[in-house]
MARVO-251902 format. One record per residue (C-alpha): residue in three letters; x, y, z. Coordinates in steps of 0.1 Angstrom, whole numbers, plus 2048, in hexadecimal, padded with zeros to 3 digits. Last residue first. Example, Ala and Ser with C-alpha at 12.3 -4.5 7.8 and 13.67 -1.06 7.14 Angstrom:
REM MARVO-251902
{rec SER {889 7F5 847}},
{rec ALA {87B 7D3 84E}},
REM end
This chain:
REM MARVO-251902
{rec UNK {42C EF9 CE5}},
{rec UNK {43D EE7 D02}},
{rec UNK {41C EDB D10}},
{rec UNK {412 ECB CEF}},
{rec UNK {433 EB8 CED}},
{rec UNK {42D EA9 D10}},
{rec UNK {40C E9C D06}},
{rec UNK {41B E8C CE7}},
{rec UNK {435 E7A CFC}},
{rec UNK {41C E6E D15}},
{rec UNK {405 E62 CF9}},
{rec UNK {421 E50 CE7}},
{rec UNK {42B E3E D07}},
{rec UNK {408 E33 D0C}},
{rec UNK {406 E25 CE9}},
{rec UNK {427 E12 CEE}},
{rec UNK {419 E05 D0F}},
{rec UNK {3F9 DF9 CFE}},
{rec UNK {40E DE6 CE4}},
{rec UNK {423 DD6 CFF}},
{rec UNK {403 DCB D11}},
{rec UNK {3F7 DBB CF1}},
{rec UNK {419 DAA CEC}},
{rec UNK {415 D9C D0F}},
{rec UNK {3F2 D8F D09}},
{rec UNK {3FD D7D CE9}},
{rec UNK {41C D6F CFB}},
{rec UNK {408 D60 D18}},
{rec UNK {404 D3B D0D}},
{rec UNK {3EB D28 D22}},
{rec UNK {3F7 D08 D32}},
{rec UNK {414 CF1 D27}},
{rec UNK {400 CD1 D2D}},
{rec UNK {3DF CDE D20}},
{rec UNK {3D1 CBB D23}},
{rec UNK {3C6 CA4 D07}},
{rec UNK {3CC C84 D1A}},
{rec UNK {3CC C7A D3F}},
{rec UNK {3A7 C78 D4A}},
{rec UNK {39E C64 D2B}},
{rec UNK {3B7 C48 D35}},
{rec UNK {3A0 C3B D50}},
{rec UNK {3A7 C17 D45}},
{rec UNK {3CB C1B D50}},
{rec UNK {3E8 C31 D46}},
{rec UNK {40D C2A D42}},
{rec UNK {41E C4C D3F}},
{rec UNK {43D C55 D2D}},
{rec UNK {44C C78 D34}},
{rec UNK {45C C70 D55}},
{rec UNK {46A C4E D49}},
{rec UNK {46C C2F D5E}},
{rec UNK {44F C1E D4D}},
{rec UNK {43C C05 D63}},
{rec UNK {431 BE1 D65}},
{rec UNK {432 BD9 D3F}},
{rec UNK {41E BBA D3A}},
{rec UNK {42F B98 D32}},
{rec UNK {420 B83 D18}},
{rec UNK {42F B65 D05}},
{rec UNK {425 B60 CE1}},
{rec UNK {434 B82 CD9}},
{rec UNK {457 B75 CDC}},
{rec UNK {450 B58 CC5}},
{rec UNK {469 B61 CAB}},
{rec UNK {470 B57 C87}},
{rec UNK {44C B54 C7B}},
{rec UNK {447 B38 C62}},
{rec UNK {449 B35 C3C}},
{rec UNK {445 B14 C29}},
{rec UNK {44E B17 C04}},
{rec UNK {43E B02 BE9}},
{rec UNK {450 B01 BC7}},
{rec UNK {442 AFD BA4}},
{rec UNK {45B AEF B8B}},
{rec UNK {46D B07 B74}},
{rec UNK {468 B18 B52}},
{rec UNK {456 B36 B62}},
{rec UNK {458 B34 B88}},
{rec UNK {438 B28 B99}},
{rec UNK {43C B30 BBD}},
{rec UNK {423 B23 BD7}},
{rec UNK {426 B32 BF9}},
{rec UNK {419 B20 C18}},
{rec UNK {414 B35 C37}},
{rec UNK {424 B4E C4E}},
{rec UNK {423 B73 C48}},
{rec UNK {439 B8E C37}},
{rec UNK {44E B78 C20}},
{rec UNK {463 B91 C0C}},
{rec UNK {464 B90 BE6}},
{rec UNK {482 B9D BD2}},
{rec UNK {47A BA6 BAF}},
{rec UNK {481 B9C B8B}},
{rec UNK {45D B96 B81}},
{rec UNK {442 B8E B9A}},
{rec UNK {41F B82 B92}},
{rec UNK {405 B7F BAD}},
{rec UNK {3F0 B60 BB3}},
{rec UNK {3CF B62 BC5}},
{rec UNK {3CE B52 BE7}},
{rec UNK {3DB B2F BEF}},
{rec UNK {3EE B3A C0E}},
{rec UNK {402 B53 BF9}},
{rec UNK {405 B4B BD4}},
{rec UNK {423 B57 BC0}},
{rec UNK {424 B58 B9A}},
{rec UNK {448 B5A B8D}},
{rec UNK {45F B6C B75}},
{rec UNK {47F B75 B87}},
{rec UNK {476 B70 BAB}},
{rec UNK {492 B73 BC5}},
{rec UNK {489 B68 BE8}},
{rec UNK {48A B7C C08}},
{rec UNK {486 B72 C2D}},
{rec UNK {472 B8A C43}},
{rec UNK {45B B6E C50}},
{rec UNK {46F B4E C51}},
{rec UNK {477 B35 C36}},
{rec UNK {477 B10 C2F}},
{rec UNK {47B B03 C0B}},
{rec UNK {4A0 AF8 C0B}},
{rec UNK {49E ADF C27}},
{rec UNK {47E ACF C1A}},
{rec UNK {491 ABD BFE}},
{rec UNK {490 AC8 BDA}},
{rec UNK {4B5 AD2 BDA}},
{rec UNK {4BF AAE BE1}},
{rec UNK {4DF AB5 BF4}},
{rec UNK {4CD AB5 C15}},
{rec UNK {4B8 A96 C0F}},
{rec UNK {4D6 A82 C04}},
{rec UNK {4E9 A8E C23}},
{rec UNK {4CB A84 C39}},
{rec UNK {4CD A61 C2A}},
{rec UNK {4F2 A5F C31}},
{rec UNK {4EE A69 C55}},
{rec UNK {4D1 A51 C5A}},
{rec UNK {4E4 A35 C49}},
{rec UNK {504 A3E C5D}},
{rec UNK {4F4 A3E C80}},
{rec UNK {4E2 A1C C7F}},
{rec UNK {504 A0A C80}},
{rec UNK {512 9F9 C61}},
{rec UNK {529 A14 C54}},
{rec UNK {534 A1F C78}},
{rec UNK {53D 9FB C80}},
{rec UNK {55C A00 C6B}},
{rec UNK {56A 9F1 C4B}},
{rec UNK {586 A04 C3B}},
{rec UNK {581 A09 C16}},
{rec UNK {566 A23 C1E}},
{rec UNK {580 A3C C2B}},
{rec UNK {569 A58 C37}},
{rec UNK {56E A7D C33}},
{rec UNK {54B A85 C24}},
{rec UNK {548 AA7 C15}},
{rec UNK {527 AB9 C0E}},
{rec UNK {525 AD6 BF5}},
{rec UNK {519 AF8 C00}},
{rec UNK {536 AF8 C18}},
{rec UNK {52C ADB C2D}},
{rec UNK {541 AC3 C42}},
{rec UNK {544 A9F C4B}},
{rec UNK {55F A8C C5E}},
{rec UNK {573 AAA C6B}},
{rec UNK {592 A9F C7E}},
{rec UNK {59E AAC CA0}},
{rec UNK {58C A92 CB5}},
{rec UNK {572 A84 C9D}},
{rec UNK {55A A9F C8F}},
{rec UNK {53A A9D C7C}},
{rec UNK {526 ABA C6C}},
{rec UNK {541 AD5 C6B}},
{rec UNK {535 AF4 C57}},
{rec UNK {552 B00 C42}},
{rec UNK {556 B26 C3D}},
{rec UNK {57B B2A C44}},
{rec UNK {597 B13 C50}},
{rec UNK {586 AF3 C5D}},
{rec UNK {59D AD5 C63}},
{rec UNK {59E AB5 C4E}},
{rec UNK {5B6 A98 C54}},
{rec UNK {5AE A80 C38}},
{rec UNK {59C A60 C30}},
{rec UNK {58C A5C C52}},
{rec UNK {588 A3A C62}},
{rec UNK {568 A35 C77}},
{rec UNK {55B A31 C9A}},
{rec UNK {539 A3A CA9}},
{rec UNK {53A A2F CCE}},
{rec UNK {528 A4F CD8}},
{rec UNK {51E A67 CBC}},
{rec UNK {4F9 A62 CC2}},
{rec UNK {4FC A73 CE4}},
{rec UNK {4FE A95 CD4}},
{rec UNK {4DB A91 CC5}},
{rec UNK {4D2 A8A CA1}},
{rec UNK {4B5 A93 C8B}},
{rec UNK {4C2 AB7 C88}},
{rec UNK {4E0 AAC C75}},
{rec UNK {4D8 AB9 C51}},
{rec UNK {4C8 AD8 C5F}},
{rec UNK {4E9 AE1 C72}},
{rec UNK {4E3 AE8 C97}},
{rec UNK {4EA AC3 CA0}},
{rec UNK {50F AC8 C96}},
{rec UNK {51A AA5 CA3}},
{rec UNK {53B AA3 CB6}},
{rec UNK {553 A88 CC4}},
{rec UNK {551 A6C CAA}},
{rec UNK {56A A51 CB2}},
{rec UNK {589 A4D C9D}},
{rec UNK {598 A2F C8B}},
{rec UNK {5BC A36 C7F}},
{rec UNK {5C6 A31 C5B}},
{rec UNK {5E0 A4C C5D}},
{rec UNK {5D9 A6F C50}},
{rec UNK {5E1 A85 C32}},
{rec UNK {5D7 AA9 C33}},
{rec UNK {5B9 ABE C29}},
{rec UNK {5B3 AE2 C35}},
{rec UNK {58E AED C34}},
{rec UNK {579 B06 C21}},
{rec UNK {56A AEB C0B}},
{rec UNK {56E AFD BE9}},
{rec UNK {592 B09 BEF}},
{rec UNK {59E AE9 C02}},
{rec UNK {590 AD4 BE5}},
{rec UNK {5A6 AE7 BCC}},
{rec UNK {5C5 AE2 BE3}},
{rec UNK {5BD ABD BE5}},
{rec UNK {5B9 ABB BBF}},
{rec UNK {5DB ACC BBA}},
{rec UNK {5EC AB5 BD4}},
{rec UNK {5E1 A94 BC5}},
{rec UNK {5C4 A7F BD3}},
{rec UNK {5CE A5D BE1}},
{rec UNK {5B3 A58 BFB}},
{rec UNK {590 A5F BEF}},
{rec UNK {578 A79 BFE}},
{rec UNK {554 A72 BF5}},
{rec UNK {548 A94 BE9}},
{rec UNK {522 A99 BE9}},
{rec UNK {513 AB2 BD0}},
{rec UNK {4F9 ACD BCD}},
{rec UNK {4E4 ADD BB2}},
{rec UNK {4D7 B01 BB0}},
{rec UNK {4DF B06 B8B}},
{rec UNK {4FB B1F B92}},
{rec UNK {508 B09 BAD}},
{rec UNK {50A AEB B96}},
{rec UNK {51C B01 B7C}},
{rec UNK {538 B07 B94}},
{rec UNK {53B AE2 B9A}},
{rec UNK {53C ADB B74}},
{rec UNK {55B AF1 B70}},
{rec UNK {56E ADB B89}},
{rec UNK {561 ABD B75}},
{rec UNK {56F ACB B54}},
{rec UNK {590 AD3 B64}},
{rec UNK {593 AAE B6F}},
{rec UNK {591 AA3 B93}},
{rec UNK {5A6 A85 B9E}},
{rec UNK {5A1 A6C BBA}},
{rec UNK {57B A6B BB5}},
{rec UNK {55A A63 BC6}},
{rec UNK {544 A81 BBC}},
{rec UNK {51F A7E BC2}},
{rec UNK {506 A95 BB0}},
{rec UNK {4E2 AA1 BB7}},
{rec UNK {4BF AA0 BA9}},
{rec UNK {4CA A99 B86}},
{rec UNK {4BC AA3 B64}},
{rec UNK {4C3 AC8 B69}},
{rec UNK {4E8 AC1 B67}},
{rec UNK {4E5 AB3 B44}},
{rec UNK {4E8 AD5 B32}},
{rec UNK {50A AD9 B42}},
{rec UNK {518 ABC B2D}},
{rec UNK {525 A99 B35}},
{rec UNK {537 A85 B1B}},
{rec UNK {55A A89 B28}},
{rec UNK {54F A89 B4C}},
{rec UNK {543 A65 B49}},
{rec UNK {526 A62 B60}},
{rec UNK {51B A45 B76}},
{rec UNK {4F5 A48 B78}},
{rec UNK {4E4 A40 B99}},
{rec UNK {4BE A3D B9D}},
{rec UNK {4B4 A48 BC0}},
{rec UNK {49A A39 BD6}},
{rec UNK {4AA A44 BF6}},
{rec UNK {4AE A20 C00}},
{rec UNK {4C0 A1A BE0}},
{rec UNK {4D6 A38 BE6}},
{rec UNK {4DD A2D C09}},
{rec UNK {4E8 A0A BFE}},
{rec UNK {4FF A19 BE3}},
{rec UNK {510 A2F BFE}},
{rec UNK {517 A10 C14}},
{rec UNK {523 9FD BF5}},
{rec UNK {53D A17 BEE}},
{rec UNK {537 A28 BCC}},
{rec UNK {543 A16 BAD}},
{rec UNK {566 A15 B9C}},
{rec UNK {56E A0A B79}},
{rec UNK {57A A2D B71}},
{rec UNK {57A A45 B8E}},
{rec UNK {559 A53 B9A}},
{rec UNK {540 A6D B8F}},
{rec UNK {51D A64 B9A}},
{rec UNK {4FD A75 B8D}},
{rec UNK {4DF A6F BA2}},
{rec UNK {4BB A6D B95}},
{rec UNK {49F A6D BAD}},
{rec UNK {47F A64 B9B}},
{rec UNK {45D A68 BAC}},
{rec UNK {46B A83 BC2}},
{rec UNK {45A A8B BE3}},
{rec UNK {45C AB0 BEC}},
{rec UNK {458 AC0 C0E}},
{rec UNK {444 ADC C1E}},
{rec UNK {43F AE8 C42}},
{rec UNK {42A B01 C55}},
{rec UNK {426 B08 C7A}},
{rec UNK {403 B12 C85}},
{rec UNK {3F4 B1F CA6}},
{rec UNK {40C B3D CA9}},
{rec UNK {3F4 B57 C9A}},
{rec UNK {3D5 B48 CAC}},
{rec UNK {3D5 B57 CCF}},
{rec UNK {3B5 B51 CE3}},
{rec UNK {3A7 B35 CCD}},
{rec UNK {3C3 B1B CD4}},
{rec UNK {3BE AFB CC1}},
{rec UNK {3E0 AF0 CB4}},
{rec UNK {3EB AED C90}},
{rec UNK {409 ADB C80}},
{rec UNK {40B AE6 C5B}},
{rec UNK {409 ADB C38}},
{rec UNK {41C AD5 C17}},
{rec UNK {425 AB8 C01}},
{rec UNK {434 ABE BDF}},
{rec UNK {43A AA2 BC6}},
{rec UNK {42F A7E BCC}},
{rec UNK {416 A7C BE8}},
{rec UNK {41E A74 C0B}},
{rec UNK {413 A51 C16}},
{rec UNK {418 A49 C3B}},
{rec UNK {41F A6B C4B}},
{rec UNK {429 A67 C6F}},
{rec UNK {41F A82 C88}},
{rec UNK {437 A8F CA3}},
{rec UNK {43D A9C CC6}},
{rec UNK {454 AB3 CD9}},
{rec UNK {445 AC5 CF7}},
{rec UNK {44F AE7 D04}},
{rec UNK {442 AEE D27}},
{rec UNK {43C B11 D35}},
{rec UNK {420 B03 D4C}},
{rec UNK {41A ADF D45}},
{rec UNK {40D AD3 D24}},
{rec UNK {3F4 AB8 D1B}},
{rec UNK {3EF AA9 CF9}},
{rec UNK {3D2 A9D CE3}},
{rec UNK {3D8 A8F CC0}},
{rec UNK {3CE A94 C9C}},
{rec UNK {3D8 A86 C7A}},
{rec UNK {3D1 A8B C55}},
{rec UNK {3BE AAC C54}},
{rec UNK {3BE AB6 C2F}},
{rec UNK {3CD AD5 C1E}},
{rec UNK {3EB AC2 C10}},
{rec UNK {3F4 AB5 C33}},
{rec UNK {3E3 AC3 C52}},
{rec UNK {3F0 AB3 C72}},
{rec UNK {3DA ABC C90}},
{rec UNK {3E1 AC3 CB5}},
{rec UNK {3C4 AC6 CCE}},
{rec UNK {3CF AD0 CF0}},
{rec UNK {3BE ABB D0B}},
{rec UNK {3D0 ACA D29}},
{rec UNK {3E0 AEC D31}},
{rec UNK {3F5 AF1 D50}},
{rec UNK {3F9 B15 D5C}},
{rec UNK {413 B30 D59}},
{rec UNK {40C B34 D34}},
{rec UNK {424 B32 D17}},
{rec UNK {41D B0D D10}},
{rec UNK {433 B02 CF3}},
{rec UNK {42C AE8 CD8}},
{rec UNK {44A ADA CC4}},
{rec UNK {446 AC6 CA3}},
{rec UNK {455 AA9 C90}},
{rec UNK {443 A9F C71}},
{rec UNK {44E A7C C68}},
{rec UNK {457 A6C C47}},
{rec UNK {45E A47 C47}},
{rec UNK {477 A39 C2E}},
{rec UNK {478 A13 C2F}},
{rec UNK {493 9FB C38}},
{rec UNK {482 9F3 C5A}},
{rec UNK {47E A17 C62}},
{rec UNK {496 A30 C53}},
{rec UNK {48B A53 C5C}},
{rec UNK {483 A72 C47}},
{rec UNK {47C A90 C5D}},
{rec UNK {466 AAD C53}},
{rec UNK {467 ACA C6B}},
{rec UNK {450 ADD C82}},
{rec UNK {456 AF8 C9C}},
{rec UNK {445 B11 CB3}},
{rec UNK {422 B03 CB5}},
{rec UNK {414 B1B CCF}},
{rec UNK {3FF B1A CEF}},
{rec UNK {3F2 B3A D00}},
{rec UNK {3E0 B43 D20}},
{rec UNK {3E6 B68 D28}},
{rec UNK {3EA B7C D48}},
{rec UNK {3E5 BA1 D4F}},
{rec UNK {3C5 BAA D3C}},
{rec UNK {3BD BCF D41}},
{rec UNK {3B5 BD5 D1D}},
{rec UNK {3C1 BEB D00}},
{rec UNK {3D9 BFB D18}},
{rec UNK {3E1 C20 D12}},
{rec UNK {406 C29 D13}},
{rec UNK {409 C4F D14}},
{rec UNK {427 C62 D06}},
{rec UNK {42D C87 D0E}},
{rec UNK {443 C97 CF2}},
{rec UNK {468 C9D CF3}},
{rec UNK {46F C79 CFA}},
{rec UNK {482 C6B D18}},
{rec UNK {48F C4A D0A}},
{rec UNK {47D C29 D07}},
{rec UNK {491 C09 D03}},
{rec UNK {47C BEC CF7}},
{rec UNK {47E BCD D0C}},
{rec UNK {45D BC1 CFB}},
{rec UNK {447 BC4 D1A}},
{rec UNK {424 BC1 D0D}},
{rec UNK {40F BE0 D12}},
{rec UNK {3F0 BD2 D00}},
{rec UNK {3F3 BF1 CEC}},
{rec UNK {3E6 C14 CE4}},
{rec UNK {404 C2B CE3}},
{rec UNK {3F7 C50 CE6}},
{rec UNK {40F C6C CDE}},
{rec UNK {408 C90 CE9}},
{rec UNK {410 CB3 CDC}},
{rec UNK {404 CD5 CE9}},
{rec UNK {418 CF3 CDA}},
{rec UNK {411 CEA CB6}},
{rec UNK {42D CEF C9D}},
{rec UNK {41E CD2 C88}},
{rec UNK {441 CC6 C7E}},
{rec UNK {448 CBD CA2}},
{rec UNK {42A CA5 CA0}},
{rec UNK {439 C92 C82}},
{rec UNK {45C C8F C92}},
{rec UNK {44E C84 CB4}},
{rec UNK {438 C6A CA2}},
{rec UNK {458 C5B C92}},
{rec UNK {46A C5A CB4}},
{rec UNK {44C C49 CC3}},
{rec UNK {44C C30 CA6}},
{rec UNK {470 C28 CAC}},
{rec UNK {46A C22 CD1}},
{rec UNK {44C C0C CC8}},
{rec UNK {463 BF5 CB4}},
{rec UNK {456 BEC C92}},
{rec UNK {442 BCD C8C}},
{rec UNK {448 BAE C77}},
{rec UNK {428 B98 C77}},
{rec UNK {410 BB5 C73}},
{rec UNK {3EC BB2 C80}},
{rec UNK {3D4 BC8 C6D}},
{rec UNK {3CC BED C6A}},
{rec UNK {3B4 BF6 C4D}},
{rec UNK {397 BFB C65}},
{rec UNK {3A9 C18 C77}},
{rec UNK {3AB C2B C56}},
{rec UNK {385 C2A C52}},
{rec UNK {382 C41 C70}},
{rec UNK {393 C5D C5D}},
{rec UNK {3A9 C6E C76}},
{rec UNK {39B C8D C88}},
{rec UNK {3A5 CB1 C84}},
{rec UNK {3C1 CBC C6D}},
{rec UNK {3D5 CA0 C5E}},
{rec UNK {3F9 C95 C63}},
{rec UNK {402 C77 C4D}},
{rec UNK {406 C52 C56}},
{rec UNK {3F3 C40 C3A}},
{rec UNK {40A C33 C1F}},
{rec UNK {42C C32 C2F}},
{rec UNK {41C C28 C50}},
{rec UNK {40C C09 C41}},
{rec UNK {42E BFE C33}},
{rec UNK {43E C02 C55}},
{rec UNK {424 BED C68}},
{rec UNK {426 BF6 C8D}},
{rec UNK {40A C0F C88}},
{rec UNK {408 C35 C86}},
{rec UNK {3EA C4D C85}},
{rec UNK {3EF C73 C83}},
{rec UNK {3DC C90 C92}},
{rec UNK {3D9 CB6 C92}},
{rec UNK {3C0 CC8 CA8}},
{rec UNK {3AB CE6 C9E}},
{rec UNK {38F CD2 C8E}},
{rec UNK {38A CC1 CB0}},
{rec UNK {396 CA0 CBE}},
{rec UNK {382 C8C CD8}},
{rec UNK {374 C75 CBC}},
{rec UNK {397 C6A CB4}},
{rec UNK {39D C5F CD8}},
{rec UNK {37E C4A CD6}},
{rec UNK {389 C3C CB5}},
{rec UNK {3AB C32 CC3}},
{rec UNK {39A C21 CE1}},
{rec UNK {384 C0D CCA}},
{rec UNK {3A2 C03 CB4}},
{rec UNK {3B5 BF7 CD3}},
{rec UNK {398 BE0 CDC}},
{rec UNK {399 BD1 CB9}},
{rec UNK {3BF BCD CBC}},
{rec UNK {3BC BBC CDE}},
{rec UNK {3A5 BA3 CCE}},
{rec UNK {380 BA3 CD6}},
{rec UNK {367 B8A CE6}},
{rec UNK {377 B88 D09}},
{rec UNK {39B B90 D02}},
{rec UNK {3A8 B7F CE2}},
{rec UNK {3CD B84 CDB}},
{rec UNK {3D4 B93 CB9}},
{rec UNK {3E7 BB0 CC9}},
{rec UNK {404 B98 CD0}},
{rec UNK {40D B99 CAB}},
{rec UNK {414 BBE CA9}},
{rec UNK {3F8 BD6 CA1}},
{rec UNK {401 BF0 CBB}},
{rec UNK {3EE C10 CB0}},
{rec UNK {402 C2F CB5}},
{rec UNK {3EB C4E CB7}},
{rec UNK {3FE C6F CB2}},
{rec UNK {3EF C8F CBF}},
{rec UNK {3F4 CB4 CB7}},
{rec UNK {3DF CC9 CCF}},
{rec UNK {3C9 CE8 CCF}},
{rec UNK {3C0 CED CF3}},
{rec UNK {3A5 CD8 D02}},
{rec UNK {381 CE2 D03}},
{rec UNK {370 CEB D24}},
{rec UNK {37F CE5 D46}},
{rec UNK {396 CC7 D47}},
{rec UNK {3B0 CDA D5B}},
{rec UNK {3A5 CFD D65}},
{rec UNK {3AD CF6 D8A}},
{rec UNK {3D1 CEE D81}},
{rec UNK {3D9 D10 D71}},
{rec UNK {3F7 D0C D5B}},
{rec UNK {409 D2B D4E}},
{rec UNK {41D D2E D2F}},
{rec UNK {439 D47 D26}},
{rec UNK {444 D4A D02}},
{rec UNK {468 D58 D06}},
{rec UNK {45F D70 CEA}},
{rec UNK {444 D7E D00}},
{rec UNK {45B D81 D1D}},
{rec UNK {474 D95 D07}},
{rec UNK {458 DAC CFC}},
{rec UNK {44C DB0 D20}},
{rec UNK {46F DBB D2C}},
{rec UNK {475 DD3 D0F}},
{rec UNK {453 DE3 D12}},
{rec UNK {454 DE3 D38}},
{rec UNK {475 DF6 D38}},
{rec UNK {467 E0F D1F}},
{rec UNK {448 E15 D35}},
{rec UNK {45C E18 D55}},
{rec UNK {475 E30 D45}},
{rec UNK {458 E44 D36}},
{rec UNK {448 E47 D59}},
{rec UNK {469 E52 D68}},
{rec UNK {46D E6C D4D}},
{rec UNK {449 E79 D52}},
{rec UNK {44F E7C D77}},
{rec UNK {46F E8F D72}},
{rec UNK {45F EA6 D58}},
{rec UNK {443 EAF D6F}},
{rec UNK {45B EB6 D8D}},
{rec UNK {470 ECC D76}},
{rec UNK {451 EDF D6B}},
{rec UNK {447 EE6 D8F}},
{rec UNK {46B EF2 D97}},
{rec UNK {46B F08 D78}},
{rec UNK {44B F19 D81}},
{rec UNK {458 F21 DA4}},
{rec UNK {477 F31 D95}},
{rec UNK {463 F46 D7D}},
{rec UNK {44D F53 D98}},
{rec UNK {469 F5C DB0}},
{rec UNK {47D F71 D98}},
{rec UNK {49E F7A DA7}},
{rec UNK {4B3 F87 D8B}},
{rec UNK {4C3 F6E D74}},
{rec UNK {4E1 F57 D77}},
{rec UNK {4E6 F3B D5D}},
{rec UNK {4F1 F19 D68}},
{rec UNK {4F6 EFE D4D}},
{rec UNK {4DF EE0 D50}},
{rec UNK {4EE EBF D5B}},
{rec UNK {4E9 EA6 D40}},
{rec UNK {4D8 E84 D45}},
{rec UNK {4E5 E6B D2B}},
{rec UNK {4F5 E55 D45}},
{rec UNK {4D7 E50 D5C}},
{rec UNK {4BB E51 D42}},
{rec UNK {4CE E3A D2A}},
{rec UNK {4D5 E22 D46}},
{rec UNK {4B0 E22 D50}},
{rec UNK {4A5 E1C D2C}},
{rec UNK {4BF DFF D28}},
{rec UNK {4B6 DEC D47}},
{rec UNK {49B DD8 D35}},
{rec UNK {4B8 DCA D20}},
{rec UNK {4BF DB2 D3D}},
{rec UNK {4A0 D9F D30}},
{rec UNK {4B7 D91 D15}},
{rec UNK {4BF D73 D2B}},
{rec UNK {49A D6B D29}},
{rec UNK {4A0 D5F D05}},
{rec UNK {4AB D3D D12}},
{rec UNK {489 D35 D21}},
{rec UNK {479 D30 CFF}},
{rec UNK {45B D1B D09}},
{rec UNK {459 D2C D2B}},
{rec UNK {448 D1F D4A}},
{rec UNK {430 D2C D64}},
{rec UNK {41D D13 D7B}},
{rec UNK {401 D22 D8F}},
{rec UNK {3F3 D13 DAF}},
REM end
């Protein structure tokens, strides 16, 4: 019926000190010295009565002093008593509470006519209205920057306007971290009763919850168990060769996260702020579907847009953004041996790519001319010191180059190439090899599949093996055919005719290489939420809103969209930014929490919060009794002194 507990239970060991008065009485008691008088009956009888009185007084004083010591120690131990039948009767005990608002991406799901976040705000305001002026409260969200500005302990209720400033955050803190933060803040309040409320859609995020020092209550924002959601999880610009023409295609992936089939899904292609194509698709349960839109006439310069699906219940993952650049004039600088031109197969791809080639004499070329060219091609047997210096300047100016490996290079140039390529280079026989591996994970090679390597034979110029940071693109047995280490290296002997150079594989591979080393291509302008860019003197516009100026600062992309960056003295760039993970697009509700101090409530959460969990503290009453006992002892002693006068 009663539940007694101690907040400072360790101090109870000192209760053994309550024996001190008794021990003093026993060991300090002196035996009176015998003195023989004449037989006086009256005096003897008087002494016996007085002795009984003194003995009774001493016993009473021992009891009082023992109680004083014992009750003082008990008071310091801070005993509390819980009385179950007084639960929820009258006003709650003064409590320090923390409200953690889950404003992660999944909270933007529409339930009936309100999102989970809107429902959570209503619950939070209801809890806030239950607080009194004697309570202490703090509001936390899963947005770290919001918490730094707003999450402070306040006496009484939280300002209702603060709830309205909470919005969905694309990169959210873990709930376990926030509970630890709330624990620190509430501990600083020094309140006896402390509680933490997590208002959430209770999505299972595989977060690891420990046993916290303060009771934690998960309050569901709604009782919805299953969700229907479709997302566009990927889009990329692909340039294809179709009947000797360049055709640009937007490849995209649509995923059904629901456990049911969904039909007649509207998918739109928005290009440069206009809807240019639409189609209807059907998806089975949990299916991922690959599809595409073809762009017939992209504009010269920057093109940007997104693939959008129609899904009103959960909108954050409906779009996937892209951007790409179409150059009007593509100028390519070619460094080759005297009286030697690029291989015909490479020349054909450059013409198809729409590039104008300039054969450069290194003796007359200066670093100031680097900016005039989109990228560089090196088809040499010897590399002069000036050319080696030029390559470091290319990196500084953000330009790229393609190395066409030529047989007959000297030892010093091979050693230099080994250093910049991250691979070992050795002589090899003129043996035709078949491709055995395509690195389809590299952005340059994503248009290919593993089976495209079948029956593709060529003659390598050297035997190349990786030794450090090289990214293999194509592999033939134990020989690397193409690799990337910032620059692209082709290990192909173009003097030896092979079907590889005339098959459909090589033109696509070569065209993709041109796209990749052209620093204005779409490969270099795609980012994820949380990625950073350096801005030295630029105006940045997020999703076509008002531009903000940045000088010498690092900017972090916080949400998906199209970002326009106007760097002073440079061309305007358009960056496509997308979310990096789709974990919150799928929904799995927490079934239970296997922690004694963490509770998962239901819609009747009001019956379980703001309780006097540790009961009524008794230390004040105990100290009052101690004071009364001290007064009683003083009265007994004074009374005895008066009798002895």
